N, CA, C, O and the ligand as a Tripos MOL2 file, in Angstrom:
@<TRIPOS>MOLECULE
protein
  245   243    62     0     0
PROTEIN
NO_CHARGES

@<TRIPOS>ATOM
      1 N         136.2860   84.4770  109.2420 N.3       1 MET1
      2 CA        135.8800   84.0570  110.5860 C.3       1 MET1
      3 C         135.5210   85.2630  111.4390 C.2       1 MET1
      4 O         136.3970   86.0060  111.8810 O.2       1 MET1
      5 N         134.2920   85.4410  111.6540 N.am      2 SER2
      6 CA        133.8920   86.5700  112.4910 C.3       2 SER2
      7 C         132.7350   86.1420  113.3910 C.2       2 SER2
      8 O         131.5830   86.0480  112.9670 O.2       2 SER2
      9 N         133.0830   85.8910  114.6200 N.am      3 GLU3
     10 CA        132.0440   85.4970  115.5720 C.3       3 GLU3
     11 C         131.9060   86.5490  116.6450 C.2       3 GLU3
     12 O         132.8830   86.9710  117.2630 O.2       3 GLU3
     13 N         130.6880   86.9570  116.8480 N.am      4 GLU4
     14 CA        130.4560   87.9690  117.8760 C.3       4 GLU4
     15 C         129.5680   87.4030  118.9730 C.2       4 GLU4
     16 O         128.5720   86.7230  118.7300 O.2       4 GLU4
     17 N         129.9670   87.7090  120.1450 N.am      5 ASN5
     18 CA        129.1500   87.2680  121.2770 C.3       5 ASN5
     19 C         128.2350   88.3880  121.7260 C.2       5 ASN5
     20 O         128.6750   89.3860  122.2980 O.2       5 ASN5
     21 N         126.9530   88.2030  121.4560 N.am      6 PHE6
     22 CA        126.0010   89.2440  121.8140 C.3       6 PHE6
     23 C         125.7000   89.2290  123.3060 C.2       6 PHE6
     24 O         125.2750   90.2310  123.8820 O.2       6 PHE6
     25 N         125.9260   88.0860  123.9110 N.am      7 GLU7
     26 CA        125.6110   87.9630  125.3290 C.3       7 GLU7
     27 C         126.6760   88.6080  126.2050 C.2       7 GLU7
     28 O         126.6040   88.5800  127.4340 O.2       7 GLU7
     29 N         127.6590   89.1850  125.5380 N.am      8 GLU8
     30 CA        128.7460   89.7860  126.2980 C.3       8 GLU8
     31 C         128.2770   91.0170  127.0560 C.2       8 GLU8
     32 O         128.6380   91.2230  128.2150 O.2       8 GLU8
     33 N         127.4760   91.8270  126.3950 N.am      9 SER9
     34 CA        126.9910   93.0330  127.0480 C.3       9 SER9
     35 C         125.4860   92.9360  127.2860 C.2       9 SER9
     36 O         124.7600   92.2620  126.5560 O.2       9 SER9
     37 N         125.0500   93.6270  128.3240 N.am     10 GLY10
     38 CA        123.6190   93.6050  128.6060 C.3      10 GLY10
     39 C         123.2720   92.5530  129.6350 C.2      10 GLY10
     40 O         123.7050   91.4050  129.5380 O.2      10 GLY10
     41 N         122.4940   92.9510  130.6130 N.am     11 LYS11
     42 CA        122.1200   91.9960  131.6440 C.3      11 LYS11
     43 C         120.9100   91.1720  131.2220 C.2      11 LYS11
     44 O         120.6970   90.0570  131.6980 O.2      11 LYS11
     45 N         120.1280   91.7470  130.3240 N.am     12 GLU12
     46 CA        118.9420   91.0320  129.8670 C.3      12 GLU12
     47 C         119.2340   90.2890  128.5820 C.2      12 GLU12
     48 O         119.7020   90.8740  127.6060 O.2      12 GLU12
     49 N         118.9620   89.0250  128.5860 N.am     13 SER13
     50 CA        119.1370   88.2620  127.3560 C.3      13 SER13
     51 C         117.8970   88.4190  126.4920 C.2      13 SER13
     52 O         116.7670   88.4200  126.9800 O.2      13 SER13
     53 N         118.1410   88.5510  125.2130 N.am     14 PHE14
     54 CA        117.0270   88.8350  124.3100 C.3      14 PHE14
     55 C         116.5160   87.5830  123.6220 C.2      14 PHE14
     56 O         115.6810   87.6530  122.7200 O.2      14 PHE14
     57 N         117.0200   86.4490  124.0520 N.am     15 ASP15
     58 CA        116.6350   85.2380  123.3300 C.3      15 ASP15
     59 C         115.3230   84.6420  123.8230 C.2      15 ASP15
     60 O         115.1190   83.4290  123.7760 O.2      15 ASP15
     61 N         114.4360   85.5170  124.2950 N.am     16 VAL16
     62 CA        113.1160   85.0400  124.6830 C.3      16 VAL16
     63 C         112.2260   85.0240  123.4450 C.2      16 VAL16
     64 O         112.0810   86.0300  122.7510 O.2      16 VAL16
     65 N         111.6490   83.8860  123.1920 N.am     17 VAL17
     66 CA        110.8250   83.7450  121.9950 C.3      17 VAL17
     67 C         109.3760   83.5030  122.3970 C.2      17 VAL17
     68 O         109.0830   82.6940  123.2770 O.2      17 VAL17
     69 N         108.4880   84.2150  121.7360 N.am     18 TYR18
     70 CA        107.0690   84.0300  121.9950 C.3      18 TYR18
     71 C         106.4040   83.3680  120.7950 C.2      18 TYR18
     72 O         106.7680   83.6100  119.6450 O.2      18 TYR18
     73 N         105.4270   82.5320  121.0960 N.am     19 SER19
     74 CA        104.7110   81.8550  120.0260 C.3      19 SER19
     75 C         103.2540   82.2770  120.0390 C.2      19 SER19
     76 O         102.6150   82.2950  121.0910 O.2      19 SER19
     77 N         102.7340   82.6140  118.8790 N.am     20 CYS20
     78 CA        101.3480   83.0380  118.7770 C.3      20 CYS20
     79 C         100.4300   81.8500  119.0560 C.2      20 CYS20
     80 O         100.6360   80.7470  118.5490 O.2      20 CYS20
     81 N          99.4160   82.1070  119.8750 N.am     21 LEU21
     82 CA         98.5080   81.0240  120.2360 C.3      21 LEU21
     83 C          97.6220   80.6350  119.0650 C.2      21 LEU21
     84 O          97.0700   79.5360  119.0340 O.2      21 LEU21
     85 N          97.4910   81.5160  118.1260 N.am     22 ARG22
     86 CA         96.5730   81.2660  117.0320 C.3      22 ARG22
     87 C          97.2410   80.5670  115.8520 C.2      22 ARG22
     88 O          96.7820   79.5180  115.4020 O.2      22 ARG22
     89 N          98.3370   81.1610  115.3510 N.am     23 CYS23
     90 CA         98.9600   80.6000  114.1550 C.3      23 CYS23
     91 C         100.2980   79.9440  114.4570 C.2      23 CYS23
     92 O         100.8650   79.2530  113.6100 O.2      23 CYS23
     93 N         100.7990   80.1620  115.6650 N.am     24 GLY24
     94 CA        102.0320   79.4820  116.0490 C.3      24 GLY24
     95 C         103.2840   80.1420  115.5240 C.2      24 GLY24
     96 O         104.3580   79.5410  115.5270 O.2      24 GLY24
     97 N         103.1520   81.3770  115.0720 N.am     25 THR25
     98 CA        104.3300   82.0820  114.5820 C.3      25 THR25
     99 C         105.2430   82.4610  115.7370 C.2      25 THR25
    100 O         104.7930   82.9950  116.7510 O.2      25 THR25
    101 N         106.5070   82.1820  115.5750 N.am     26 ASN26
    102 CA        107.4610   82.5170  116.6120 C.3      26 ASN26
    103 C         107.9950   83.9370  116.4220 C.2      26 ASN26
    104 O         108.4890   84.3040  115.3560 O.2      26 ASN26
    105 N         107.8790   84.7110  117.4860 N.am     27 VAL27
    106 CA        108.3870   86.0790  117.4320 C.3      27 VAL27
    107 C         109.3240   86.2820  118.6090 C.2      27 VAL27
    108 O         109.0010   85.9490  119.7500 O.2      27 VAL27
    109 N         110.4940   86.8370  118.3070 N.am     28 SER28
    110 CA        111.4470   87.0690  119.3840 C.3      28 SER28
    111 C         111.0790   88.3360  120.1570 C.2      28 SER28
    112 O         110.3610   89.2080  119.6670 O.2      28 SER28
    113 N         111.5890   88.3990  121.3550 N.am     29 ASN29
    114 CA        111.2770   89.5430  122.2150 C.3      29 ASN29
    115 C         111.7490   90.8510  121.6020 C.2      29 ASN29
    116 O         111.0950   91.8850  121.7380 O.2      29 ASN29
    117 N         112.8710   90.7970  120.9360 N.am     30 THR30
    118 CA        113.3960   92.0230  120.3140 C.3      30 THR30
    119 C         112.5000   92.4880  119.1770 C.2      30 THR30
    120 O         112.3340   93.6880  118.9580 O.2      30 THR30
    121 N         111.9330   91.5470  118.4660 N.am     31 GLU31
    122 CA        111.0490   91.9190  117.3640 C.3      31 GLU31
    123 C         109.7650   92.5350  117.9030 C.2      31 GLU31
    124 O         109.2230   93.4780  117.3270 O.2      31 GLU31
    125 N         109.2910   91.9900  119.0110 N.am     32 LEU32
    126 CA        108.0520   92.4980  119.6010 C.3      32 LEU32
    127 C         108.2100   93.9260  120.1070 C.2      32 LEU32
    128 O         107.3110   94.7550  119.9630 O.2      32 LEU32
    129 N         109.3490   94.1910  120.6910 N.am     33 THR33
    130 CA        109.5660   95.5250  121.2420 C.3      33 THR33
    131 C         109.7380   96.5690  120.1450 C.2      33 THR33
    132 O         109.5400   97.7630  120.3730 O.2      33 THR33
    133 N         110.1030   96.1120  118.9690 N.am     34 ARG34
    134 CA        110.2660   97.0490  117.8590 C.3      34 ARG34
    135 C         108.9180   97.4160  117.2390 C.2      34 ARG34
    136 O         108.7890   98.4330  116.5570 O.2      34 ARG34
    137 N         107.9390   96.5840  117.4860 N.am     35 LEU35
    138 CA        106.6160   96.8510  116.9330 C.3      35 LEU35
    139 C         105.9060   97.9380  117.7370 C.2      35 LEU35
    140 O         106.1320   98.0830  118.9380 O.2      35 LEU35
    141 N         105.0440   98.7030  117.0600 N.am     36 PRO36
    142 CA        104.2770   99.7370  117.7540 C.3      36 PRO36
    143 C         103.3380   99.1410  118.7920 C.2      36 PRO36
    144 O         103.0650   99.7650  119.8180 O.2      36 PRO36
    145 N         102.8500   97.9500  118.5310 N.am     37 GLU37
    146 CA        102.0260   97.2710  119.5230 C.3      37 GLU37
    147 C         102.2750   95.7770  119.4610 C.2      37 GLU37
    148 O         102.6020   95.2180  118.4140 O.2      37 GLU37
    149 N         102.1100   95.1430  120.6220 N.am     38 ILE38
    150 CA        102.3460   93.7070  120.6770 C.3      38 ILE38
    151 C         101.2330   92.9920  119.9200 C.2      38 ILE38
    152 O         100.1100   92.8480  120.4020 O.2      38 ILE38
    153 N         101.5840   92.5560  118.7340 N.am     39 LYS39
    154 CA        100.5680   91.9410  117.8950 C.3      39 LYS39
    155 C         101.2320   91.0090  116.8910 C.2      39 LYS39
    156 O         102.2990   91.3070  116.3530 O.2      39 LYS39
    157 N         100.5960   89.9000  116.6530 N.am     40 CYS40
    158 CA        101.1130   88.9650  115.6690 C.3      40 CYS40
    159 C         100.7230   89.4280  114.2680 C.2      40 CYS40
    160 O          99.8610   90.2900  114.0960 O.2      40 CYS40
    161 N         101.3720   88.8410  113.2850 N.am     41 ILE41
    162 CA        101.0520   89.1880  111.8980 C.3      41 ILE41
    163 C          99.6330   88.7770  111.5380 C.2      41 ILE41
    164 O          99.0410   89.3280  110.6100 O.2      41 ILE41
    165 N          99.0840   87.8080  112.2690 N.am     42 CYS42
    166 CA         97.7280   87.3470  111.9970 C.3      42 CYS42
    167 C          96.7120   88.2110  112.7260 C.2      42 CYS42
    168 O          95.5090   88.0770  112.5040 O.2      42 CYS42
    169 N          97.1860   89.0960  113.5920 N.am     43 GLY43
    170 CA         96.2720   89.9900  114.2930 C.3      43 GLY43
    171 C          95.9930   89.5620  115.7160 C.2      43 GLY43
    172 O          95.4130   90.3190  116.4940 O.2      43 GLY43
    173 N          96.3930   88.3780  116.0530 N.am     44 PHE44
    174 CA         96.1680   87.8700  117.4030 C.3      44 PHE44
    175 C          97.1680   88.4980  118.3710 C.2      44 PHE44
    176 O          98.2950   88.8300  118.0020 O.2      44 PHE44
    177 N          96.7310   88.6490  119.6070 N.am     45 ARG45
    178 CA         97.6060   89.3360  120.5530 C.3      45 ARG45
    179 C          97.9390   88.5030  121.7770 C.2      45 ARG45
    180 O          98.3660   89.0390  122.7990 O.2      45 ARG45
    181 N          97.7480   87.2140  121.6810 N.am     46 VAL46
    182 CA         98.0840   86.3550  122.8100 C.3      46 VAL46
    183 C          99.2610   85.4680  122.4370 C.2      46 VAL46
    184 O          99.2230   84.7130  121.4650 O.2      46 VAL46
    185 N         100.2860   85.5850  123.2290 N.am     47 PHE47
    186 CA        101.4850   84.8020  122.9600 C.3      47 PHE47
    187 C         101.8330   83.9170  124.1460 C.2      47 PHE47
    188 O         101.5270   84.2320  125.2960 O.2      47 PHE47
    189 N         102.4750   82.8110  123.8370 N.am     48 THR48
    190 CA        103.0180   81.9680  124.8930 C.3      48 THR48
    191 C         104.5340   82.0040  124.8170 C.2      48 THR48
    192 O         105.1220   82.0850  123.7380 O.2      48 THR48
    193 N         105.1390   81.9420  125.9660 N.am     49 LYS49
    194 CA        106.5910   82.0140  125.9850 C.3      49 LYS49
    195 C         107.1950   80.6850  125.5590 C.2      49 LYS49
    196 O         106.7850   79.6140  126.0080 O.2      49 LYS49
    197 N         108.1720   80.7880  124.6890 N.am     50 VAL50
    198 CA        108.8410   79.5810  124.2010 C.3      50 VAL50
    199 C         110.2950   79.6370  124.6060 C.2      50 VAL50
    200 O         110.9830   80.6370  124.4000 O.2      50 VAL50
    201 N         110.7450   78.5470  125.1820 N.am     51 ARG51
    202 CA        112.1480   78.5030  125.5630 C.3      51 ARG51
    203 C         112.9470   77.7670  124.4930 C.2      51 ARG51
    204 O         112.7530   76.5730  124.2640 O.2      51 ARG51
    205 N         113.8320   78.4860  123.8540 N.am     52 PRO52
    206 CA        114.6560   77.8450  122.8250 C.3      52 PRO52
    207 C         115.5690   76.7990  123.4410 C.2      52 PRO52
    208 O         116.1400   77.0240  124.5080 O.2      52 PRO52
    209 N         115.7110   75.6600  122.7820 N.am     53 PRO53
    210 CA        116.5630   74.5750  123.2990 C.3      53 PRO53
    211 C         118.0190   74.9840  123.3820 C.2      53 PRO53
    212 O         118.7430   74.5700  124.2880 O.2      53 PRO53
    213 N         118.4360   75.7940  122.4350 N.am     54 VAL54
    214 CA        119.8250   76.2540  122.4280 C.3      54 VAL54
    215 C         119.8400   77.7670  122.5950 C.2      54 VAL54
    216 O         118.9670   78.4720  122.0880 O.2      54 VAL54
    217 N         120.8390   78.2490  123.3110 N.am     55 ALA55
    218 CA        120.9080   79.6850  123.5760 C.3      55 ALA55
    219 C         121.1700   80.4620  122.3050 C.2      55 ALA55
    220 O         120.6990   81.5880  122.1480 O.2      55 ALA55
    221 N         121.9110   79.8690  121.4080 N.am     56 LYS56
    222 CA        122.2660   80.5810  120.1990 C.3      56 LYS56
    223 C         121.1720   80.4260  119.1290 C.2      56 LYS56
    224 O         120.7010   79.3240  118.8480 O.2      56 LYS56
    225 N         120.8000   81.5270  118.5650 N.am     57 THR57
    226 CA        119.7960   81.4840  117.5050 C.3      57 THR57
    227 C         120.4320   81.8450  116.1800 C.2      57 THR57
    228 O         121.1070   82.8660  116.0530 O.2      57 THR57
    229 N         120.2120   81.0130  115.2190 N.am     58 ILE58
    230 CA        120.7900   81.2610  113.9100 C.3      58 ILE58
    231 C         119.6880   81.5350  112.8980 C.2      58 ILE58
    232 O         118.7510   80.7520  112.7440 O.2      58 ILE58
    233 N         119.8210   82.6430  112.2250 N.am     59 LYS59
    234 CA        118.8270   82.9740  111.2220 C.3      59 LYS59
    235 C         119.1400   82.2500  109.9250 C.2      59 LYS59
    236 O         120.0310   82.6450  109.1730 O.2      59 LYS59
    237 N         118.4110   81.2110  109.6850 N.am     60 ALA60
    238 CA        118.6560   80.4540  108.4550 C.3      60 ALA60
    239 C         117.3330   79.9400  107.9290 C.2      60 ALA60
    240 O         117.0030   78.7640  108.0830 O.2      60 ALA60
    241 N         116.5980   80.8100  107.3220 N.am     61 ILE61
    242 CA        115.3050   80.3850  106.7700 C.3      61 ILE61
    243 C         115.3830   80.4060  105.2310 C.2      61 ILE61
    244 O         114.4030   80.0830  104.5590 O.2      61 ILE61
    245 ZN         99.4980   84.7280  114.8990 Zn       62 ZN62
@<TRIPOS>BOND
     1     1     2 1
     2     2     3 1
     3     3     4 2
     4     3     5 am
     5     5     6 1
     6     6     7 1
     7     7     8 2
     8     7     9 am
     9     9    10 1
    10    10    11 1
    11    11    12 2
    12    11    13 am
    13    13    14 1
    14    14    15 1
    15    15    16 2
    16    15    17 am
    17    17    18 1
    18    18    19 1
    19    19    20 2
    20    19    21 am
    21    21    22 1
    22    22    23 1
    23    23    24 2
    24    23    25 am
    25    25    26 1
    26    26    27 1
    27    27    28 2
    28    27    29 am
    29    29    30 1
    30    30    31 1
    31    31    32 2
    32    31    33 am
    33    33    34 1
    34    34    35 1
    35    35    36 2
    36    35    37 am
    37    37    38 1
    38    38    39 1
    39    39    40 2
    40    39    41 am
    41    41    42 1
    42    42    43 1
    43    43    44 2
    44    43    45 am
    45    45    46 1
    46    46    47 1
    47    47    48 2
    48    47    49 am
    49    49    50 1
    50    50    51 1
    51    51    52 2
    52    51    53 am
    53    53    54 1
    54    54    55 1
    55    55    56 2
    56    55    57 am
    57    57    58 1
    58    58    59 1
    59    59    60 2
    60    59    61 am
    61    61    62 1
    62    62    63 1
    63    63    64 2
    64    63    65 am
    65    65    66 1
    66    66    67 1
    67    67    68 2
    68    67    69 am
    69    69    70 1
    70    70    71 1
    71    71    72 2
    72    71    73 am
    73    73    74 1
    74    74    75 1
    75    75    76 2
    76    75    77 am
    77    77    78 1
    78    78    79 1
    79    79    80 2
    80    79    81 am
    81    81    82 1
    82    82    83 1
    83    83    84 2
    84    83    85 am
    85    85    86 1
    86    86    87 1
    87    87    88 2
    88    87    89 am
    89    89    90 1
    90    90    91 1
    91    91    92 2
    92    91    93 am
    93    93    94 1
    94    94    95 1
    95    95    96 2
    96    95    97 am
    97    97    98 1
    98    98    99 1
    99    99   100 2
   100    99   101 am
   101   101   102 1
   102   102   103 1
   103   103   104 2
   104   103   105 am
   105   105   106 1
   106   106   107 1
   107   107   108 2
   108   107   109 am
   109   109   110 1
   110   110   111 1
   111   111   112 2
   112   111   113 am
   113   113   114 1
   114   114   115 1
   115   115   116 2
   116   115   117 am
   117   117   118 1
   118   118   119 1
   119   119   120 2
   120   119   121 am
   121   121   122 1
   122   122   123 1
   123   123   124 2
   124   123   125 am
   125   125   126 1
   126   126   127 1
   127   127   128 2
   128   127   129 am
   129   129   130 1
   130   130   131 1
   131   131   132 2
   132   131   133 am
   133   133   134 1
   134   134   135 1
   135   135   136 2
   136   135   137 am
   137   137   138 1
   138   138   139 1
   139   139   140 2
   140   139   141 am
   141   141   142 1
   142   142   143 1
   143   143   144 2
   144   143   145 am
   145   145   146 1
   146   146   147 1
   147   147   148 2
   148   147   149 am
   149   149   150 1
   150   150   151 1
   151   151   152 2
   152   151   153 am
   153   153   154 1
   154   154   155 1
   155   155   156 2
   156   155   157 am
   157   157   158 1
   158   158   159 1
   159   159   160 2
   160   159   161 am
   161   161   162 1
   162   162   163 1
   163   163   164 2
   164   163   165 am
   165   165   166 1
   166   166   167 1
   167   167   168 2
   168   167   169 am
   169   169   170 1
   170   170   171 1
   171   171   172 2
   172   171   173 am
   173   173   174 1
   174   174   175 1
   175   175   176 2
   176   175   177 am
   177   177   178 1
   178   178   179 1
   179   179   180 2
   180   179   181 am
   181   181   182 1
   182   182   183 1
   183   183   184 2
   184   183   185 am
   185   185   186 1
   186   186   187 1
   187   187   188 2
   188   187   189 am
   189   189   190 1
   190   190   191 1
   191   191   192 2
   192   191   193 am
   193   193   194 1
   194   194   195 1
   195   195   196 2
   196   195   197 am
   197   197   198 1
   198   198   199 1
   199   199   200 2
   200   199   201 am
   201   201   202 1
   202   202   203 1
   203   203   204 2
   204   203   205 am
   205   205   206 1
   206   206   207 1
   207   207   208 2
   208   207   209 am
   209   209   210 1
   210   210   211 1
   211   211   212 2
   212   211   213 am
   213   213   214 1
   214   214   215 1
   215   215   216 2
   216   215   217 am
   217   217   218 1
   218   218   219 1
   219   219   220 2
   220   219   221 am
   221   221   222 1
   222   222   223 1
   223   223   224 2
   224   223   225 am
   225   225   226 1
   226   226   227 1
   227   227   228 2
   228   227   229 am
   229   229   230 1
   230   230   231 1
   231   231   232 2
   232   231   233 am
   233   233   234 1
   234   234   235 1
   235   235   236 2
   236   235   237 am
   237   237   238 1
   238   238   239 1
   239   239   240 2
   240   239   241 am
   241   241   242 1
   242   242   243 1
   243   243   244 2
@<TRIPOS>SUBSTRUCTURE
     1 MET1         2 RESIDUE 1 A MET
     2 SER2         6 RESIDUE 1 A SER
     3 GLU3        10 RESIDUE 1 A GLU
     4 GLU4        14 RESIDUE 1 A GLU
     5 ASN5        18 RESIDUE 1 A ASN
     6 PHE6        22 RESIDUE 1 A PHE
     7 GLU7        26 RESIDUE 1 A GLU
     8 GLU8        30 RESIDUE 1 A GLU
     9 SER9        34 RESIDUE 1 A SER
    10 GLY10       38 RESIDUE 1 A GLY
    11 LYS11       42 RESIDUE 1 A LYS
    12 GLU12       46 RESIDUE 1 A GLU
    13 SER13       50 RESIDUE 1 A SER
    14 PHE14       54 RESIDUE 1 A PHE
    15 ASP15       58 RESIDUE 1 A ASP
    16 VAL16       62 RESIDUE 1 A VAL
    17 VAL17       66 RESIDUE 1 A VAL
    18 TYR18       70 RESIDUE 1 A TYR
    19 SER19       74 RESIDUE 1 A SER
    20 CYS20       78 RESIDUE 1 A CYS
    21 LEU21       82 RESIDUE 1 A LEU
    22 ARG22       86 RESIDUE 1 A ARG
    23 CYS23       90 RESIDUE 1 A CYS
    24 GLY24       94 RESIDUE 1 A GLY
    25 THR25       98 RESIDUE 1 A THR
    26 ASN26      102 RESIDUE 1 A ASN
    27 VAL27      106 RESIDUE 1 A VAL
    28 SER28      110 RESIDUE 1 A SER
    29 ASN29      114 RESIDUE 1 A ASN
    30 THR30      118 RESIDUE 1 A THR
    31 GLU31      122 RESIDUE 1 A GLU
    32 LEU32      126 RESIDUE 1 A LEU
    33 THR33      130 RESIDUE 1 A THR
    34 ARG34      134 RESIDUE 1 A ARG
    35 LEU35      138 RESIDUE 1 A LEU
    36 PRO36      142 RESIDUE 1 A PRO
    37 GLU37      146 RESIDUE 1 A GLU
    38 ILE38      150 RESIDUE 1 A ILE
    39 LYS39      154 RESIDUE 1 A LYS
    40 CYS40      158 RESIDUE 1 A CYS
    41 ILE41      162 RESIDUE 1 A ILE
    42 CYS42      166 RESIDUE 1 A CYS
    43 GLY43      170 RESIDUE 1 A GLY
    44 PHE44      174 RESIDUE 1 A PHE
    45 ARG45      178 RESIDUE 1 A ARG
    46 VAL46      182 RESIDUE 1 A VAL
    47 PHE47      186 RESIDUE 1 A PHE
    48 THR48      190 RESIDUE 1 A THR
    49 LYS49      194 RESIDUE 1 A LYS
    50 VAL50      198 RESIDUE 1 A VAL
    51 ARG51      202 RESIDUE 1 A ARG
    52 PRO52      206 RESIDUE 1 A PRO
    53 PRO53      210 RESIDUE 1 A PRO
    54 VAL54      214 RESIDUE 1 A VAL
    55 ALA55      218 RESIDUE 1 A ALA
    56 LYS56      222 RESIDUE 1 A LYS
    57 THR57      226 RESIDUE 1 A THR
    58 ILE58      230 RESIDUE 1 A ILE
    59 LYS59      234 RESIDUE 1 A LYS
    60 ALA60      238 RESIDUE 1 A ALA
    61 ILE61      242 RESIDUE 1 A ILE
    62 ZN62       245 GROUP 0 **** ****
């Protein structure tokens, strides 16, 4: 049992998700900032902000 609360520290929440207007790929804000330039894997650079229904995001693909 190991649960960590990431929202404990930091004033900015990172659970902002952007969706590519072209292919619809969801990219989180943290992933975008790690990239050298704001760009989707398809090459498109226009994103729309997506609000996740739940605050907690679970990586289970
Ligand atoms: Zn795309």
